matplotlib code that plots the C-alpha trace (Angstrom):
import matplotlib.pyplot as plt

x = [-30.7, -31.3, -27.6, -27.2, -30.0, -28.4, -25.0, -26.6, -28.4, -25.2, -23.4, -26.2, -26.1, -22.4, -22.6, -25.3, -23.3, -20.2, -22.2, -23.5, -20.1, -18.7, -21.7, -21.0, -17.3, -18.0, -20.7, -18.3, -15.6, -18.0, -19.3, -15.7, -14.9, -17.9, -16.9, -13.3, -12.7, -12.3, -9.7, -11.4, -11.5, -11.8, -12.9, -10.9, -11.9, -11.9, -10.9, -12.1, -10.9, -13.6, -12.1, -15.0, -16.2, -12.7, -13.5, -12.4, -15.3, -14.7, -16.4, -16.7, -15.8, -17.9, -21.2, -20.1, -21.6, -20.1, -19.3, -17.4, -16.2, -12.8, -12.2, -9.1, -8.1, -9.5, -8.9, -7.7, -6.5, -3.8, -3.6, -1.9, -2.2, 0.6, 1.2, 0.0, -3.3, -2.9, -2.0, -3.5, -1.4, -3.4, -2.2, -4.0, -3.4, -4.1, -2.1, 0.9, 1.0, 0.7, -1.9, -1.1, -4.4, -4.6, -7.1, -7.9, -9.1, -10.0, -8.5, -5.6, -2.7, 0.1, 1.0, 4.2, 5.1, 5.6, 6.2, 3.5, 0.3, 0.8, -1.3, -0.4, 0.7, 2.5, 4.1, 7.1, 6.8, 8.9, 6.6, 9.5, 8.8, 5.7, 6.2, 4.2, 4.3, 4.0, 2.8, 4.0, 7.4, 8.0, 9.3, 8.7, 9.0, 10.1, 8.7, 9.9, 7.1, 9.2, 9.3, 6.6, 9.1, 10.3, 13.8, 14.6, 13.0, 13.9, 13.4, 11.6, 12.5, 8.9, 6.5, 3.4, 4.1, 0.9, 1.2, 4.3, 4.4, 7.1, 8.2, 7.4, 11.1, 11.2, 14.2, 12.4, 9.8, 7.9, 6.4, 3.8, 4.5, 1.3, 2.8, 5.9, 4.0, 6.4, 7.1, 10.2, 12.2, 13.8, 16.4, 15.4, 18.8, 20.6, 17.8, 17.8, 16.1, 17.9, 15.6, 12.5, 10.1, 8.2, 4.4, 1.3, -0.3, -1.1, 0.0, -1.6, -2.3, 0.5, 0.5, 3.2, 2.7, 3.5, 6.7, 8.0, 8.8, 6.2, 4.4, 1.2, 0.5, -2.7, -2.4, -5.5, -5.6, -4.2, -6.8, -4.2, -2.6, 1.1, 2.9, 6.5, 9.4, 11.0, 14.4, 14.7, 12.6, 10.8, 7.2, 6.3, 2.6, 0.0, -3.6, -6.6, -9.0, -11.9, -11.9, -9.7, -8.2, -6.6, -6.8, -4.9, -5.2, -3.5, -5.2, -3.2, -2.3, -1.2, -3.6, -5.7, -5.2, -8.2, -8.4, -10.9, -12.1, -13.2, -15.1, -16.9, -17.8, -16.5, -13.7, -11.7, -10.4, -7.2, -5.8, -2.1, -1.2, -2.0, -2.7, -6.3, -9.4, -11.7, -14.5, -15.9, -17.9, -20.2, -19.8, -20.5, -19.6, -15.9, -14.4, -11.0, -8.7, -9.5, -8.4, -8.9, -9.4, -6.5, -8.3, -9.0, -12.8, -13.9, -12.8, -13.7, -14.0, -14.2, -16.8, -15.8, -18.9, -21.4, -20.1, -20.1, -18.0, -18.9, -18.2, -17.3, -17.6, -14.4, -15.7, -18.7, -17.3, -20.5, -21.3, -22.7, -23.3, -22.9, -22.0, -22.8, -19.8, -18.8, -18.4, -15.9, -14.2, -10.7, -9.7, -9.7, -7.2, -8.0, -6.4]
y = [-85.6, -83.9, -83.6, -81.9, -79.5, -78.6, -78.0, -75.8, -73.8, -73.3, -72.2, -69.8, -68.3, -67.9, -66.0, -63.7, -63.0, -62.3, -60.0, -58.1, -57.7, -56.4, -54.0, -52.7, -52.2, -50.3, -48.2, -47.2, -46.3, -44.2, -42.4, -41.8, -40.3, -38.0, -36.7, -36.0, -32.3, -31.6, -29.0, -25.7, -24.8, -21.0, -19.4, -16.4, -12.9, -9.8, -6.6, -3.3, 0.2, 2.8, 6.2, 8.4, 6.1, 5.6, 1.8, -1.5, -3.8, -7.5, -9.8, -13.5, -15.0, -18.1, -16.2, -12.9, -10.9, -8.3, -9.9, -7.0, -3.4, -2.2, 1.4, 2.5, 6.1, 9.0, 8.0, 4.4, 3.5, 0.9, -2.3, -5.6, -8.7, -10.6, -14.1, -15.7, -13.8, -12.3, -8.7, -6.1, -3.1, 0.0, 3.4, 6.4, 9.2, 12.3, 10.9, 10.1, 6.7, 3.0, 1.4, -2.0, -4.0, -7.2, -9.3, -11.5, -8.5, -6.5, -3.4, -1.0, -2.0, 0.3, 3.1, 3.6, 7.2, 7.5, 10.1, 12.5, 11.2, 7.5, 5.4, 2.0, -0.8, -4.0, -7.0, -9.0, -12.6, -13.7, -11.6, -9.7, -6.3, -4.1, -1.2, 2.1, 4.6, 8.2, 10.6, 14.0, 13.0, 10.8, 7.9, 4.3, 3.3, -0.2, -1.5, -4.6, -7.0, -8.4, -5.1, -3.1, -0.3, 1.7, 0.6, 2.7, 4.6, 4.9, 8.1, 7.7, 9.6, 9.6, 12.1, 11.0, 7.3, 5.4, 1.6, -0.5, -4.2, -6.8, -9.2, -12.9, -13.5, -10.4, -9.0, -6.0, -3.4, -1.7, 1.6, 3.5, 7.2, 9.0, 12.4, 10.9, 8.6, 5.8, 3.0, 3.1, -0.1, -0.5, -3.1, -4.3, -5.7, -2.5, -0.3, 2.1, 2.8, 1.2, 1.8, 3.4, 2.3, 4.9, 4.3, 6.3, 9.0, 8.3, 4.7, 3.2, -0.5, -3.1, -6.9, -9.5, -12.8, -15.7, -16.5, -13.0, -12.5, -9.9, -7.2, -5.5, -1.8, 0.2, 3.8, 5.7, 8.7, 6.6, 4.0, 1.4, -1.6, -2.1, -5.5, -5.0, -7.5, -7.5, -8.6, -6.0, -3.3, -2.7, -2.5, -5.5, -5.0, -2.3, -3.4, -1.1, -1.7, 0.5, 4.2, 5.2, 1.8, 1.8, -1.4, -4.5, -8.1, -11.2, -14.7, -17.1, -19.2, -16.2, -17.0, -13.9, -10.4, -8.2, -4.5, -2.1, 0.7, 3.7, 5.7, 2.8, 0.9, -2.3, -4.9, -6.1, -9.6, -10.0, -13.4, -13.2, -15.7, -13.3, -10.1, -9.9, -8.7, -11.7, -10.3, -7.1, -7.3, -4.4, -3.7, -0.7, 3.0, 4.0, 0.5, 0.9, -1.7, -5.5, -8.8, -12.4, -15.5, -17.9, -20.5, -17.9, -18.5, -15.1, -11.5, -8.8, -5.2, -2.1, 0.3, 3.7, 5.6, 2.8, 2.2, -1.5, -4.5, -6.5, -10.3, -11.7, -15.4, -15.9, -19.0, -17.3, -13.7, -12.4, -10.6, -13.1, -10.6, -6.9, -6.3, -3.0, -1.7, 1.7, 5.0, 5.3, 1.9, 2.2, -1.5, -5.0, -7.5, -11.2, -13.6]
z = [25.2, 28.5, 29.1, 25.6, 26.4, 29.7, 28.0, 25.3, 27.9, 29.8, 26.6, 25.8, 29.3, 29.1, 25.8, 27.2, 30.3, 28.1, 25.9, 29.0, 30.4, 27.1, 26.9, 30.4, 29.6, 26.3, 28.0, 30.7, 28.2, 26.2, 29.3, 30.4, 27.0, 27.1, 30.5, 29.5, 28.8, 25.0, 23.8, 23.0, 19.3, 19.2, 15.9, 14.7, 15.8, 13.6, 15.2, 13.7, 14.8, 14.7, 14.2, 15.3, 18.1, 19.7, 20.0, 18.6, 17.6, 18.1, 15.6, 16.1, 12.7, 13.3, 13.7, 12.1, 14.9, 17.3, 20.6, 22.3, 22.2, 23.4, 24.4, 22.5, 22.7, 20.7, 17.0, 16.6, 13.1, 12.2, 14.2, 14.4, 16.6, 18.3, 16.9, 20.1, 19.8, 23.3, 22.4, 20.1, 19.0, 17.9, 16.7, 18.4, 15.9, 18.1, 21.0, 18.9, 20.6, 20.1, 22.5, 23.9, 24.4, 26.5, 24.5, 27.4, 29.4, 26.4, 27.8, 27.2, 29.4, 28.0, 25.6, 23.6, 22.5, 18.7, 16.0, 15.0, 13.4, 13.5, 11.1, 9.6, 12.0, 11.0, 12.7, 11.7, 10.6, 13.6, 15.9, 17.5, 16.0, 15.6, 13.3, 13.0, 10.1, 11.3, 8.6, 9.8, 11.1, 8.0, 10.0, 10.9, 14.6, 15.6, 18.9, 20.6, 21.4, 24.2, 26.1, 24.4, 24.0, 21.0, 20.2, 17.1, 14.1, 10.5, 8.5, 5.1, 2.0, 0.9, 2.6, 4.5, 5.1, 5.7, 5.5, 6.5, 5.6, 6.2, 3.5, 4.4, 5.3, 7.5, 5.6, 4.0, 5.2, 2.4, 3.3, 1.1, 0.9, -0.1, -1.1, -2.8, -5.2, -4.2, -1.8, 0.3, 0.9, 4.4, 5.2, 8.6, 9.6, 8.6, 10.1, 7.1, 3.8, 0.9, -2.0, -3.4, -6.2, -8.2, -8.6, -9.4, -7.4, -3.7, -3.0, 0.1, 0.8, 0.4, 0.3, -0.4, -2.1, 0.3, -1.6, -1.2, -4.8, -5.6, -3.7, -4.7, -4.0, -4.6, -5.7, -4.8, -7.2, -10.0, -9.4, -10.3, -8.6, -9.1, -9.0, -8.0, -8.4, -4.9, -6.0, -8.8, -7.0, -10.3, -11.4, -13.5, -14.0, -13.7, -13.2, -13.4, -10.5, -9.4, -8.6, -5.6, -5.0, -1.6, 0.6, -0.5, 1.0, -0.3, -0.2, 2.0, -1.0, -3.0, -5.9, -5.6, -4.3, -3.2, -3.7, -2.1, -4.3, -2.1, -4.6, -6.3, -3.1, -4.5, -4.1, -7.1, -7.2, -9.1, -10.3, -9.5, -12.1, -15.0, -13.1, -14.4, -12.6, -12.4, -10.2, -8.8, -5.6, -4.4, -0.7, 1.5, 1.2, 1.2, 1.6, 3.2, 4.7, 4.8, 6.3, 5.3, 7.5, 7.8, 5.7, 3.0, 3.1, 4.3, 3.5, 5.9, 4.5, 6.6, 5.0, 6.4, 5.4, 6.1, 9.6, 8.8, 7.8, 4.7, 4.9, 1.6, 0.7, -1.3, -3.1, -4.6, -4.5, -2.9, 0.4, 2.9, 5.6, 6.6, 10.2, 11.9, 13.9, 15.3, 13.5, 10.6, 10.7, 9.3, 8.8, 10.0, 11.5, 12.1, 14.6]

ax = plt.figure().add_subplot(projection="3d")
ax.plot(x, y, z, "-o")
ax.set_aspect("equal")
plt.show()
């Protein structure tokens, strides 16, 4: 019996020692893991040009609060962000120039001369071109993102071009011509205009569906949104939104398109499957251009006369927050 008791004690002791050793090893592994650096997960930022302030407000999309201001010329308007998120391109209307902003430093590091009265700015799907529509010279400038230099420009038939948007495949550039009541179609490879689509009075915002088959254009005076078949260059639907519809933003999955209505102070939500308005969301005064987060969860609307940005929860179609920015915000871009 004594021998059996001794053997049992030894076995119990060995199990305890084994358990201690395992515990020490696991503890060391956990501690090691905690001390290892984790990759940073940065939330997107929304950049808002404030025309009267001469600044760009930087909004953290996680907290929906302004975390910085960038000095950007006299009257910043259109803007685009490079695909790597390092560079912001902003049109400065009185200077007839494109400002190149280093987003790491949050400061202007270069300027590119443009045509007179530049406004809308776009970036190609491949990230190699930034385009700027110049209203008075009726032209679109193409700037190489590799050199930050203007390479060529294309004259538009329509007068007063405002917005310029690439098709998802980068083949076409659609340009809204406010005084021609049309959108001009530019073949990017040929570097020339190859078509024009007649719309209602004063077309402004443009957004393509992700598959590139249709493009939506808001005509402000007509208070109508036009769905255009890209292959046929033909209007296939007309949708009545609110008064003075202007800004257009597509949901990432293409299921909805959002229209800002300047006179009503609302945003219309259109189901792209049937081209019906499914919701109308009150926002601030004179909503203008907008942007949506990559996950499609939040829509940011620049309210020009409220000096604010409305943040819309796209699941509930309600404003979750209104963020104060600078004076006369013109639009939003998110990266």
